[in-house]
PDB file of N, H, CA, C and O in Angstrom:
ATOM      1  N   MET A   1    -186.176  86.714 -77.057  1.00  0.00           N
ATOM      2  CA  MET A   1    -184.958  85.954 -76.937  1.00  0.00           C
ATOM      3  C   MET A   1    -184.609  85.830 -75.455  1.00  0.00           C
ATOM      4  O   MET A   1    -184.732  86.792 -74.696  1.00  0.00           O
ATOM      5  N   GLN A   2    -184.188  84.673 -75.065  1.00  0.00           N
ATOM      6  H   GLN A   2    -184.088  83.892 -75.682  1.00  0.00           H
ATOM      7  CA  GLN A   2    -183.844  84.416 -73.677  1.00  0.00           C
ATOM      8  C   GLN A   2    -182.501  85.048 -73.324  1.00  0.00           C
ATOM      9  O   GLN A   2    -181.652  85.240 -74.194  1.00  0.00           O
ATOM     10  N   ALA A   3    -182.314  85.369 -72.056  1.00  0.00           N
ATOM     11  H   ALA A   3    -183.004  85.213 -71.349  1.00  0.00           H
ATOM     12  CA  ALA A   3    -181.079  86.005 -71.603  1.00  0.00           C
ATOM     13  C   ALA A   3    -179.878  85.094 -71.845  1.00  0.00           C
ATOM     14  O   ALA A   3    -178.791  85.574 -72.164  1.00  0.00           O
ATOM     15  N   LYS A   4    -180.065  83.799 -71.696  1.00  0.00           N
ATOM     16  H   LYS A   4    -180.949  83.409 -71.436  1.00  0.00           H
ATOM     17  CA  LYS A   4    -178.962  82.864 -71.923  1.00  0.00           C
ATOM     18  C   LYS A   4    -178.485  82.943 -73.370  1.00  0.00           C
ATOM     19  O   LYS A   4    -177.282  82.934 -73.630  1.00  0.00           O
ATOM     20  N   ALA A   5    -179.404  83.020 -74.292  1.00  0.00           N
ATOM     21  H   ALA A   5    -180.382  83.028 -74.081  1.00  0.00           H
ATOM     22  CA  ALA A   5    -179.044  83.127 -75.707  1.00  0.00           C
ATOM     23  C   ALA A   5    -178.372  84.466 -75.988  1.00  0.00           C
ATOM     24  O   ALA A   5    -177.460  84.542 -76.811  1.00  0.00           O
ATOM     25  N   LEU A   6    -178.817  85.522 -75.309  1.00  0.00           N
ATOM     26  H   LEU A   6    -179.558  85.461 -74.641  1.00  0.00           H
ATOM     27  CA  LEU A   6    -178.202  86.833 -75.501  1.00  0.00           C
ATOM     28  C   LEU A   6    -176.773  86.853 -74.983  1.00  0.00           C
ATOM     29  O   LEU A   6    -175.905  87.502 -75.567  1.00  0.00           O
ATOM     30  N   ARG A   7    -176.527  86.142 -73.889  1.00  0.00           N
ATOM     31  H   ARG A   7    -177.232  85.615 -73.415  1.00  0.00           H
ATOM     32  CA  ARG A   7    -175.173  86.105 -73.332  1.00  0.00           C
ATOM     33  C   ARG A   7    -174.209  85.373 -74.257  1.00  0.00           C
ATOM     34  O   ARG A   7    -173.002  85.605 -74.197  1.00  0.00           O
ATOM     35  N   ASP A   8    -174.723  84.496 -75.108  1.00  0.00           N
ATOM     36  H   ASP A   8    -175.703  84.308 -75.157  1.00  0.00           H
ATOM     37  CA  ASP A   8    -173.879  83.753 -76.044  1.00  0.00           C
ATOM     38  C   ASP A   8    -173.464  84.596 -77.248  1.00  0.00           C
ATOM     39  O   ASP A   8    -172.531  84.227 -77.962  1.00  0.00           O
ATOM     40  N   LEU A   9    -174.141  85.723 -77.486  1.00  0.00           N
ATOM     41  H   LEU A   9    -174.898  86.023 -76.906  1.00  0.00           H
ATOM     42  CA  LEU A   9    -173.811  86.579 -78.624  1.00  0.00           C
ATOM     43  C   LEU A   9    -172.557  87.389 -78.332  1.00  0.00           C
ATOM     44  O   LEU A   9    -172.275  87.713 -77.179  1.00  0.00           O
ATOM     45  N   ASP A  10    -171.801  87.718 -79.385  1.00  0.00           N
ATOM     46  H   ASP A  10    -172.030  87.456 -80.322  1.00  0.00           H
ATOM     47  CA  ASP A  10    -170.659  88.610 -79.177  1.00  0.00           C
ATOM     48  C   ASP A  10    -171.146  90.059 -79.171  1.00  0.00           C
ATOM     49  O   ASP A  10    -172.327  90.323 -79.394  1.00  0.00           O
ATOM     50  N   ASP A  11    -170.230  90.994 -78.914  1.00  0.00           N
ATOM     51  H   ASP A  11    -169.270  90.779 -78.732  1.00  0.00           H
ATOM     52  CA  ASP A  11    -170.620  92.395 -78.739  1.00  0.00           C
ATOM     53  C   ASP A  11    -171.266  92.988 -79.990  1.00  0.00           C
ATOM     54  O   ASP A  11    -172.229  93.747 -79.884  1.00  0.00           O
ATOM     55  N   GLY A  12    -170.754  92.654 -81.159  1.00  0.00           N
ATOM     56  H   GLY A  12    -169.972  92.037 -81.245  1.00  0.00           H
ATOM     57  CA  GLY A  12    -171.317  93.176 -82.399  1.00  0.00           C
ATOM     58  C   GLY A  12    -172.731  92.680 -82.645  1.00  0.00           C
ATOM     59  O   GLY A  12    -173.612  93.447 -83.035  1.00  0.00           O
ATOM     60  N   GLU A  13    -172.938  91.386 -82.414  1.00  0.00           N
ATOM     61  H   GLU A  13    -172.222  90.764 -82.098  1.00  0.00           H
ATOM     62  CA  GLU A  13    -174.270  90.813 -82.602  1.00  0.00           C
ATOM     63  C   GLU A  13    -175.255  91.378 -81.584  1.00  0.00           C
ATOM     64  O   GLU A  13    -176.429  91.578 -81.894  1.00  0.00           O
ATOM     65  N   LEU A  14    -174.773  91.634 -80.365  1.00  0.00           N
ATOM     66  H   LEU A  14    -173.819  91.470 -80.113  1.00  0.00           H
ATOM     67  CA  LEU A  14    -175.642  92.199 -79.334  1.00  0.00           C
ATOM     68  C   LEU A  14    -176.054  93.623 -79.704  1.00  0.00           C
ATOM     69  O   LEU A  14    -177.206  94.010 -79.509  1.00  0.00           O
ATOM     70  N   ALA A  15    -175.117  94.397 -80.235  1.00  0.00           N
ATOM     71  H   ALA A  15    -174.181  94.083 -80.393  1.00  0.00           H
ATOM     72  CA  ALA A  15    -175.441  95.759 -80.670  1.00  0.00           C
ATOM     73  C   ALA A  15    -176.437  95.730 -81.826  1.00  0.00           C
ATOM     74  O   ALA A  15    -177.344  96.559 -81.890  1.00  0.00           O
ATOM     75  N   LYS A  16    -176.267  94.782 -82.732  1.00  0.00           N
ATOM     76  H   LYS A  16    -175.530  94.108 -82.680  1.00  0.00           H
ATOM     77  CA  LYS A  16    -177.195  94.640 -83.856  1.00  0.00           C
ATOM     78  C   LYS A  16    -178.585  94.251 -83.354  1.00  0.00           C
ATOM     79  O   LYS A  16    -179.593  94.739 -83.864  1.00  0.00           O
ATOM     80  N   GLN A  17    -178.633  93.375 -82.359  1.00  0.00           N
ATOM     81  H   GLN A  17    -177.814  92.978 -81.944  1.00  0.00           H
ATOM     82  CA  GLN A  17    -179.907  92.960 -81.764  1.00  0.00           C
ATOM     83  C   GLN A  17    -180.591  94.153 -81.094  1.00  0.00           C
ATOM     84  O   GLN A  17    -181.808  94.305 -81.197  1.00  0.00           O
ATOM     85  N   LEU A  18    -179.817  94.999 -80.407  1.00  0.00           N
ATOM     86  H   LEU A  18    -178.828  94.875 -80.323  1.00  0.00           H
ATOM     87  CA  LEU A  18    -180.378  96.193 -79.772  1.00  0.00           C
ATOM     88  C   LEU A  18    -181.003  97.121 -80.802  1.00  0.00           C
ATOM     89  O   LEU A  18    -182.107  97.626 -80.604  1.00  0.00           O
ATOM     90  N   ALA A  19    -180.295  97.341 -81.900  1.00  0.00           N
ATOM     91  H   ALA A  19    -179.397  96.930 -82.061  1.00  0.00           H
ATOM     92  CA  ALA A  19    -180.813  98.221 -82.948  1.00  0.00           C
ATOM     93  C   ALA A  19    -182.099  97.651 -83.546  1.00  0.00           C
ATOM     94  O   ALA A  19    -183.054  98.388 -83.796  1.00  0.00           O
ATOM     95  N   THR A  20    -182.119  96.358 -83.771  1.00  0.00           N
ATOM     96  H   THR A  20    -181.344  95.760 -83.568  1.00  0.00           H
ATOM     97  CA  THR A  20    -183.306  95.711 -84.327  1.00  0.00           C
ATOM     98  C   THR A  20    -184.499  95.830 -83.384  1.00  0.00           C
ATOM     99  O   THR A  20    -185.613  96.123 -83.818  1.00  0.00           O
ATOM    100  N   LEU A  21    -184.265  95.605 -82.105  1.00  0.00           N
ATOM    101  H   LEU A  21    -183.360  95.367 -81.752  1.00  0.00           H
ATOM    102  CA  LEU A  21    -185.356  95.678 -81.131  1.00  0.00           C
ATOM    103  C   LEU A  21    -185.880  97.100 -80.983  1.00  0.00           C
ATOM    104  O   LEU A  21    -187.082  97.300 -80.813  1.00  0.00           O
ATOM    105  N   ARG A  22    -184.999  98.081 -81.046  1.00  0.00           N
ATOM    106  H   ARG A  22    -184.022  97.918 -81.185  1.00  0.00           H
ATOM    107  CA  ARG A  22    -185.446  99.473 -80.952  1.00  0.00           C
ATOM    108  C   ARG A  22    -186.321  99.846 -82.150  1.00  0.00           C
ATOM    109  O   ARG A  22    -187.336 100.526 -81.996  1.00  0.00           O
ATOM    110  N   LYS A  23    -185.923  99.395 -83.345  1.00  0.00           N
ATOM    111  H   LYS A  23    -185.098  98.843 -83.470  1.00  0.00           H
ATOM    112  CA  LYS A  23    -186.729  99.665 -84.539  1.00  0.00           C
ATOM    113  C   LYS A  23    -188.080  98.966 -84.448  1.00  0.00           C
ATOM    114  O   LYS A  23    -189.112  99.534 -84.806  1.00  0.00           O
ATOM    115  N   GLU A  24    -188.060  97.734 -83.969  1.00  0.00           N
ATOM    116  H   GLU A  24    -187.222  97.272 -83.678  1.00  0.00           H
ATOM    117  CA  GLU A  24    -189.307  96.976 -83.837  1.00  0.00           C
ATOM    118  C   GLU A  24    -190.247  97.662 -82.845  1.00  0.00           C
ATOM    119  O   GLU A  24    -191.443  97.788 -83.108  1.00  0.00           O
ATOM    120  N   LEU A  25    -189.711  98.104 -81.710  1.00  0.00           N
ATOM    121  H   LEU A  25    -188.740  98.001 -81.496  1.00  0.00           H
ATOM    122  CA  LEU A  25    -190.539  98.772 -80.709  1.00  0.00           C
ATOM    123  C   LEU A  25    -191.099 100.079 -81.253  1.00  0.00           C
ATOM    124  O   LEU A  25    -192.256 100.411 -80.994  1.00  0.00           O
ATOM    125  N   PHE A  26    -190.295 100.821 -82.000  1.00  0.00           N
ATOM    126  H   PHE A  26    -189.355 100.552 -82.209  1.00  0.00           H
ATOM    127  CA  PHE A  26    -190.775 102.058 -82.611  1.00  0.00           C
ATOM    128  C   PHE A  26    -191.940 101.771 -83.553  1.00  0.00           C
ATOM    129  O   PHE A  26    -192.959 102.461 -83.520  1.00  0.00           O
ATOM    130  N   GLY A  27    -191.783 100.751 -84.391  1.00  0.00           N
ATOM    131  H   GLY A  27    -190.955 100.190 -84.417  1.00  0.00           H
ATOM    132  CA  GLY A  27    -192.845 100.390 -85.325  1.00  0.00           C
ATOM    133  C   GLY A  27    -194.115  99.952 -84.617  1.00  0.00           C
ATOM    134  O   GLY A  27    -195.220 100.301 -85.033  1.00  0.00           O
ATOM    135  N   LEU A  28    -193.954  99.185 -83.544  1.00  0.00           N
ATOM    136  H   LEU A  28    -193.056  98.902 -83.206  1.00  0.00           H
ATOM    137  CA  LEU A  28    -195.126  98.739 -82.791  1.00  0.00           C
ATOM    138  C   LEU A  28    -195.833  99.908 -82.115  1.00  0.00           C
ATOM    139  O   LEU A  28    -197.063  99.966 -82.105  1.00  0.00           O
ATOM    140  N   ARG A  29    -195.071 100.832 -81.555  1.00  0.00           N
ATOM    141  H   ARG A  29    -194.072 100.784 -81.564  1.00  0.00           H
ATOM    142  CA  ARG A  29    -195.687 102.002 -80.926  1.00  0.00           C
ATOM    143  C   ARG A  29    -196.419 102.854 -81.958  1.00  0.00           C
ATOM    144  O   ARG A  29    -197.505 103.368 -81.690  1.00  0.00           O
ATOM    145  N   PHE A  30    -195.827 102.997 -83.122  1.00  0.00           N
ATOM    146  H   PHE A  30    -194.944 102.579 -83.339  1.00  0.00           H
ATOM    147  CA  PHE A  30    -196.454 103.765 -84.188  1.00  0.00           C
ATOM    148  C   PHE A  30    -197.758 103.100 -84.626  1.00  0.00           C
ATOM    149  O   PHE A  30    -198.783 103.763 -84.784  1.00  0.00           O
ATOM    150  N   ALA A  31    -197.706 101.782 -84.818  1.00  0.00           N
ATOM    151  H   ALA A  31    -196.873 101.243 -84.690  1.00  0.00           H
ATOM    152  CA  ALA A  31    -198.903 101.053 -85.232  1.00  0.00           C
ATOM    153  C   ALA A  31    -199.981 101.121 -84.153  1.00  0.00           C
ATOM    154  O   ALA A  31    -201.167 101.219 -84.465  1.00  0.00           O
ATOM    155  N   HIS A  32    -199.578 101.072 -82.904  1.00  0.00           N
ATOM    156  H   HIS A  32    -198.614 100.992 -82.651  1.00  0.00           H
ATOM    157  CA  HIS A  32    -200.547 101.159 -81.807  1.00  0.00           C
ATOM    158  C   HIS A  32    -201.198 102.540 -81.766  1.00  0.00           C
ATOM    159  O   HIS A  32    -202.403 102.656 -81.542  1.00  0.00           O
ATOM    160  N   ALA A  33    -200.404 103.579 -81.981  1.00  0.00           N
ATOM    161  H   ALA A  33    -199.425 103.485 -82.163  1.00  0.00           H
ATOM    162  CA  ALA A  33    -200.929 104.948 -81.935  1.00  0.00           C
ATOM    163  C   ALA A  33    -201.888 105.219 -83.085  1.00  0.00           C
ATOM    164  O   ALA A  33    -202.836 105.989 -82.933  1.00  0.00           O
ATOM    165  N   THR A  34    -201.653 104.595 -84.228  1.00  0.00           N
ATOM    166  H   THR A  34    -200.883 103.969 -84.352  1.00  0.00           H
ATOM    167  CA  THR A  34    -202.523 104.813 -85.380  1.00  0.00           C
ATOM    168  C   THR A  34    -203.700 103.842 -85.416  1.00  0.00           C
ATOM    169  O   THR A  34    -204.549 103.924 -86.303  1.00  0.00           O
ATOM    170  N   GLY A  35    -203.752 102.925 -84.452  1.00  0.00           N
ATOM    171  H   GLY A  35    -203.062 102.858 -83.731  1.00  0.00           H
ATOM    172  CA  GLY A  35    -204.863 101.989 -84.379  1.00  0.00           C
ATOM    173  C   GLY A  35    -204.734 100.795 -85.295  1.00  0.00           C
ATOM    174  O   GLY A  35    -205.714 100.080 -85.499  1.00  0.00           O
ATOM    175  N   GLU A  36    -203.570 100.553 -85.852  1.00  0.00           N
ATOM    176  H   GLU A  36    -202.773 101.134 -85.686  1.00  0.00           H
ATOM    177  CA  GLU A  36    -203.374  99.440 -86.779  1.00  0.00           C
ATOM    178  C   GLU A  36    -202.926  98.159 -86.083  1.00  0.00           C
ATOM    179  O   GLU A  36    -202.904  97.095 -86.701  1.00  0.00           O
ATOM    180  N   LEU A  37    -202.574  98.250 -84.816  1.00  0.00           N
ATOM    181  H   LEU A  37    -202.592  99.115 -84.314  1.00  0.00           H
ATOM    182  CA  LEU A  37    -202.017  97.104 -84.106  1.00  0.00           C
ATOM    183  C   LEU A  37    -203.138  96.276 -83.491  1.00  0.00           C
ATOM    184  O   LEU A  37    -203.930  96.778 -82.694  1.00  0.00           O
ATOM    185  N   ASP A  38    -203.196  95.002 -83.871  1.00  0.00           N
ATOM    186  H   ASP A  38    -202.553  94.594 -84.519  1.00  0.00           H
ATOM    187  CA  ASP A  38    -204.206  94.105 -83.321  1.00  0.00           C
ATOM    188  C   ASP A  38    -203.732  93.476 -82.011  1.00  0.00           C
ATOM    189  O   ASP A  38    -204.503  93.351 -81.060  1.00  0.00           O
ATOM    190  N   ASP A  39    -202.472  93.086 -81.969  1.00  0.00           N
ATOM    191  H   ASP A  39    -201.845  93.187 -82.742  1.00  0.00           H
ATOM    192  CA  ASP A  39    -201.904  92.423 -80.792  1.00  0.00           C
ATOM    193  C   ASP A  39    -201.194  93.465 -79.931  1.00  0.00           C
ATOM    194  O   ASP A  39    -199.994  93.696 -80.081  1.00  0.00           O
ATOM    195  N   THR A  40    -201.940  94.085 -79.036  1.00  0.00           N
ATOM    196  H   THR A  40    -202.915  93.898 -78.913  1.00  0.00           H
ATOM    197  CA  THR A  40    -201.355  95.155 -78.221  1.00  0.00           C
ATOM    198  C   THR A  40    -200.342  94.629 -77.214  1.00  0.00           C
ATOM    199  O   THR A  40    -199.521  95.399 -76.715  1.00  0.00           O
ATOM    200  N   ALA A  41    -200.378  93.353 -76.908  1.00  0.00           N
ATOM    201  H   ALA A  41    -201.044  92.727 -77.313  1.00  0.00           H
ATOM    202  CA  ALA A  41    -199.402  92.765 -75.990  1.00  0.00           C
ATOM    203  C   ALA A  41    -198.015  92.701 -76.620  1.00  0.00           C
ATOM    204  O   ALA A  41    -197.024  92.525 -75.911  1.00  0.00           O
ATOM    205  N   ALA A  42    -197.932  92.840 -77.933  1.00  0.00           N
ATOM    206  H   ALA A  42    -198.737  92.983 -78.509  1.00  0.00           H
ATOM    207  CA  ALA A  42    -196.641  92.806 -78.617  1.00  0.00           C
ATOM    208  C   ALA A  42    -195.753  93.959 -78.175  1.00  0.00           C
ATOM    209  O   ALA A  42    -194.529  93.823 -78.154  1.00  0.00           O
ATOM    210  N   VAL A  43    -196.348  95.087 -77.822  1.00  0.00           N
ATOM    211  H   VAL A  43    -197.342  95.197 -77.839  1.00  0.00           H
ATOM    212  CA  VAL A  43    -195.565  96.232 -77.347  1.00  0.00           C
ATOM    213  C   VAL A  43    -194.869  95.866 -76.043  1.00  0.00           C
ATOM    214  O   VAL A  43    -193.683  96.152 -75.876  1.00  0.00           O
ATOM    215  N   GLY A  44    -195.571  95.251 -75.140  1.00  0.00           N
ATOM    216  H   GLY A  44    -196.534  95.018 -75.275  1.00  0.00           H
ATOM    217  CA  GLY A  44    -194.986  94.840 -73.864  1.00  0.00           C
ATOM    218  C   GLY A  44    -193.898  93.804 -74.034  1.00  0.00           C
ATOM    219  O   GLY A  44    -192.864  93.864 -73.368  1.00  0.00           O
ATOM    220  N   ARG A  45    -194.131  92.845 -74.932  1.00  0.00           N
ATOM    221  H   ARG A  45    -194.971  92.796 -75.473  1.00  0.00           H
ATOM    222  CA  ARG A  45    -193.108  91.829 -75.192  1.00  0.00           C
ATOM    223  C   ARG A  45    -191.858  92.460 -75.771  1.00  0.00           C
ATOM    224  O   ARG A  45    -190.744  92.094 -75.396  1.00  0.00           O
ATOM    225  N   ALA A  46    -192.032  93.406 -76.685  1.00  0.00           N
ATOM    226  H   ALA A  46    -192.937  93.703 -76.990  1.00  0.00           H
ATOM    227  CA  ALA A  46    -190.886  94.075 -77.296  1.00  0.00           C
ATOM    228  C   ALA A  46    -190.121  94.888 -76.253  1.00  0.00           C
ATOM    229  O   ALA A  46    -188.890  94.918 -76.264  1.00  0.00           O
ATOM    230  N   ARG A  47    -190.851  95.546 -75.354  1.00  0.00           N
ATOM    231  H   ARG A  47    -191.850  95.522 -75.344  1.00  0.00           H
ATOM    232  CA  ARG A  47    -190.198  96.317 -74.290  1.00  0.00           C
ATOM    233  C   ARG A  47    -189.379  95.405 -73.383  1.00  0.00           C
ATOM    234  O   ARG A  47    -188.259  95.749 -73.005  1.00  0.00           O
ATOM    235  N   ARG A  48    -189.927  94.254 -73.035  1.00  0.00           N
ATOM    236  H   ARG A  48    -190.837  93.974 -73.342  1.00  0.00           H
ATOM    237  CA  ARG A  48    -189.201  93.317 -72.173  1.00  0.00           C
ATOM    238  C   ARG A  48    -187.984  92.740 -72.881  1.00  0.00           C
ATOM    239  O   ARG A  48    -186.932  92.575 -72.263  1.00  0.00           O
ATOM    240  N   ASP A  49    -188.110  92.431 -74.175  1.00  0.00           N
ATOM    241  H   ASP A  49    -188.964  92.565 -74.677  1.00  0.00           H
ATOM    242  CA  ASP A  49    -186.961  91.939 -74.935  1.00  0.00           C
ATOM    243  C   ASP A  49    -185.857  92.986 -74.987  1.00  0.00           C
ATOM    244  O   ASP A  49    -184.679  92.664 -74.832  1.00  0.00           O
ATOM    245  N   LEU A  50    -186.244  94.242 -75.206  1.00  0.00           N
ATOM    246  H   LEU A  50    -187.201  94.504 -75.331  1.00  0.00           H
ATOM    247  CA  LEU A  50    -185.263  95.326 -75.241  1.00  0.00           C
ATOM    248  C   LEU A  50    -184.599  95.480 -73.877  1.00  0.00           C
ATOM    249  O   LEU A  50    -183.379  95.631 -73.801  1.00  0.00           O
ATOM    250  N   ALA A  51    -185.375  95.445 -72.812  1.00  0.00           N
ATOM    251  H   ALA A  51    -186.365  95.322 -72.874  1.00  0.00           H
ATOM    252  CA  ALA A  51    -184.821  95.575 -71.465  1.00  0.00           C
ATOM    253  C   ALA A  51    -183.883  94.420 -71.143  1.00  0.00           C
ATOM    254  O   ALA A  51    -182.838  94.623 -70.525  1.00  0.00           O
ATOM    255  N   ARG A  52    -184.246  93.220 -71.556  1.00  0.00           N
ATOM    256  H   ARG A  52    -185.095  93.056 -72.059  1.00  0.00           H
ATOM    257  CA  ARG A  52    -183.401  92.051 -71.322  1.00  0.00           C
ATOM    258  C   ARG A  52    -182.067  92.208 -72.046  1.00  0.00           C
ATOM    259  O   ARG A  52    -181.015  91.889 -71.492  1.00  0.00           O
ATOM    260  N   THR A  53    -182.113  92.692 -73.268  1.00  0.00           N
ATOM    261  H   THR A  53    -182.968  92.950 -73.717  1.00  0.00           H
ATOM    262  CA  THR A  53    -180.899  92.881 -74.054  1.00  0.00           C
ATOM    263  C   THR A  53    -180.028  93.981 -73.457  1.00  0.00           C
ATOM    264  O   THR A  53    -178.807  93.839 -73.390  1.00  0.00           O
ATOM    265  N   LEU A  54    -180.647  95.070 -73.023  1.00  0.00           N
ATOM    266  H   LEU A  54    -181.639  95.185 -73.077  1.00  0.00           H
ATOM    267  CA  LEU A  54    -179.891  96.145 -72.384  1.00  0.00           C
ATOM    268  C   LEU A  54    -179.259  95.679 -71.073  1.00  0.00           C
ATOM    269  O   LEU A  54    -178.163  96.118 -70.724  1.00  0.00           O
ATOM    270  N   THR A  55    -179.936  94.804 -70.355  1.00  0.00           N
ATOM    271  H   THR A  55    -180.826  94.448 -70.638  1.00  0.00           H
ATOM    272  CA  THR A  55    -179.391  94.268 -69.111  1.00  0.00           C
ATOM    273  C   THR A  55    -178.143  93.448 -69.378  1.00  0.00           C
ATOM    274  O   THR A  55    -177.156  93.573 -68.653  1.00  0.00           O
ATOM    275  N   VAL A  56    -178.168  92.619 -70.399  1.00  0.00           N
ATOM    276  H   VAL A  56    -178.970  92.517 -70.989  1.00  0.00           H
ATOM    277  CA  VAL A  56    -176.998  91.809 -70.744  1.00  0.00           C
ATOM    278  C   VAL A  56    -175.845  92.715 -71.174  1.00  0.00           C
ATOM    279  O   VAL A  56    -174.694  92.458 -70.819  1.00  0.00           O
ATOM    280  N   ALA A  57    -176.139  93.763 -71.927  1.00  0.00           N
ATOM    281  H   ALA A  57    -177.074  93.971 -72.215  1.00  0.00           H
ATOM    282  CA  ALA A  57    -175.094  94.702 -72.346  1.00  0.00           C
ATOM    283  C   ALA A  57    -174.482  95.395 -71.131  1.00  0.00           C
ATOM    284  O   ALA A  57    -173.265  95.575 -71.066  1.00  0.00           O
ATOM    285  N   ARG A  58    -175.311  95.780 -70.178  1.00  0.00           N
ATOM    286  H   ARG A  58    -176.299  95.634 -70.230  1.00  0.00           H
ATOM    287  CA  ARG A  58    -174.813  96.436 -68.968  1.00  0.00           C
ATOM    288  C   ARG A  58    -174.003  95.469 -68.117  1.00  0.00           C
ATOM    289  O   ARG A  58    -173.003  95.871 -67.521  1.00  0.00           O
ATOM    290  N   GLU A  59    -174.404  94.212 -68.045  1.00  0.00           N
ATOM    291  H   GLU A  59    -175.215  93.885 -68.529  1.00  0.00           H
ATOM    292  CA  GLU A  59    -173.625  93.205 -67.320  1.00  0.00           C
ATOM    293  C   GLU A  59    -172.219  93.114 -67.892  1.00  0.00           C
ATOM    294  O   GLU A  59    -171.243  93.005 -67.151  1.00  0.00           O
ATOM    295  N   ARG A  60    -172.126  93.159 -69.206  1.00  0.00           N
ATOM    296  H   ARG A  60    -172.920  93.248 -69.808  1.00  0.00           H
ATOM    297  CA  ARG A  60    -170.810  93.088 -69.846  1.00  0.00           C
ATOM    298  C   ARG A  60    -169.969  94.307 -69.519  1.00  0.00           C
ATOM    299  O   ARG A  60    -168.765  94.186 -69.289  1.00  0.00           O
ATOM    300  N   GLU A  61    -170.587  95.479 -69.495  1.00  0.00           N
ATOM    301  H   GLU A  61    -171.565  95.577 -69.681  1.00  0.00           H
ATOM    302  CA  GLU A  61    -169.856  96.694 -69.139  1.00  0.00           C
ATOM    303  C   GLU A  61    -169.306  96.592 -67.719  1.00  0.00           C
ATOM    304  O   GLU A  61    -168.148  96.926 -67.470  1.00  0.00           O
ATOM    305  N   LEU A  62    -170.131  96.134 -66.805  1.00  0.00           N
ATOM    306  H   LEU A  62    -171.072  95.862 -67.007  1.00  0.00           H
ATOM    307  CA  LEU A  62    -169.711  96.052 -65.407  1.00  0.00           C
ATOM    308  C   LEU A  62    -168.622  95.007 -65.198  1.00  0.00           C
ATOM    309  O   LEU A  62    -167.691  95.239 -64.428  1.00  0.00           O
ATOM    310  N   THR A  63    -168.720  93.866 -65.865  1.00  0.00           N
ATOM    311  H   THR A  63    -169.477  93.677 -66.491  1.00  0.00           H
ATOM    312  CA  THR A  63    -167.681  92.850 -65.709  1.00  0.00           C
ATOM    313  C   THR A  63    -166.378  93.315 -66.339  1.00  0.00           C
ATOM    314  O   THR A  63    -165.301  92.955 -65.863  1.00  0.00           O
ATOM    315  N   ALA A  64    -166.456  94.105 -67.397  1.00  0.00           N
ATOM    316  H   ALA A  64    -167.330  94.397 -67.784  1.00  0.00           H
ATOM    317  CA  ALA A  64    -165.238  94.638 -68.014  1.00  0.00           C
ATOM    318  C   ALA A  64    -164.560  95.637 -67.081  1.00  0.00           C
ATOM    319  O   ALA A  64    -163.332  95.710 -67.038  1.00  0.00           O
ATOM    320  N   GLU A  65    -165.352  96.407 -66.334  1.00  0.00           N
ATOM    321  H   GLU A  65    -166.350  96.348 -66.369  1.00  0.00           H
ATOM    322  CA  GLU A  65    -164.784  97.363 -65.391  1.00  0.00           C
ATOM    323  C   GLU A  65    -164.131  96.657 -64.209  1.00  0.00           C
ATOM    324  O   GLU A  65    -163.146  97.152 -63.663  1.00  0.00           O
ATOM    325  N   LEU A  66    -164.663  95.517 -63.812  1.00  0.00           N
ATOM    326  H   LEU A  66    -165.463  95.114 -64.256  1.00  0.00           H
ATOM    327  CA  LEU A  66    -164.136  94.804 -62.656  1.00  0.00           C
ATOM    328  C   LEU A  66    -162.906  93.974 -62.969  1.00  0.00           C
ATOM    329  O   LEU A  66    -162.175  93.587 -62.057  1.00  0.00           O
ATOM    330  N   GLN A  67    -162.665  93.695 -64.238  1.00  0.00           N
ATOM    331  H   GLN A  67    -163.258  94.010 -64.979  1.00  0.00           H
ATOM    332  CA  GLN A  67    -161.507  92.903 -64.623  1.00  0.00           C
ATOM    333  C   GLN A  67    -160.231  93.669 -64.298  1.00  0.00           C
ATOM    334  O   GLN A  67    -160.111  94.842 -64.652  1.00  0.00           O
ATOM    335  N   PRO A  68    -159.277  93.026 -63.631  1.00  0.00           N
ATOM    336  CA  PRO A  68    -158.015  93.725 -63.323  1.00  0.00           C
ATOM    337  C   PRO A  68    -157.233  93.993 -64.605  1.00  0.00           C
ATOM    338  O   PRO A  68    -157.125  93.141 -65.487  1.00  0.00           O
ATOM    339  N   ARG A  69    -156.707  95.174 -64.672  1.00  0.00           N
ATOM    340  H   ARG A  69    -156.795  95.866 -63.956  1.00  0.00           H
ATOM    341  CA  ARG A  69    -155.938  95.557 -65.862  1.00  0.00           C
ATOM    342  C   ARG A  69    -154.484  95.186 -65.650  1.00  0.00           C
ATOM    343  O   ARG A  69    -153.890  95.525 -64.627  1.00  0.00           O
ATOM    344  N   SER A  70    -153.921  94.496 -66.610  1.00  0.00           N
ATOM    345  H   SER A  70    -154.404  94.220 -67.441  1.00  0.00           H
ATOM    346  CA  SER A  70    -152.526  94.063 -66.495  1.00  0.00           C
ATOM    347  C   SER A  70    -151.626  94.918 -67.332  1.00  0.00           C
ATOM    348  O   SER A  70    -150.415  94.699 -67.359  1.00  0.00           O
TER     349      SER A  70
END
């Protein structure tokens, strides 16, 4: 998923996406360790998707901290 599309998600959907990506990465690592994974590049793609999603979540945290409190 592209970062632009991730930025369009609300906080709940972003958290759900994070959970889904973590489960997917776990499954891919397990399949790779047991020798069942044919597309080994899928692990790298999943890692990058997870990192991209975590980056968007962190951007939101930082912008929330910078917002002046009224």
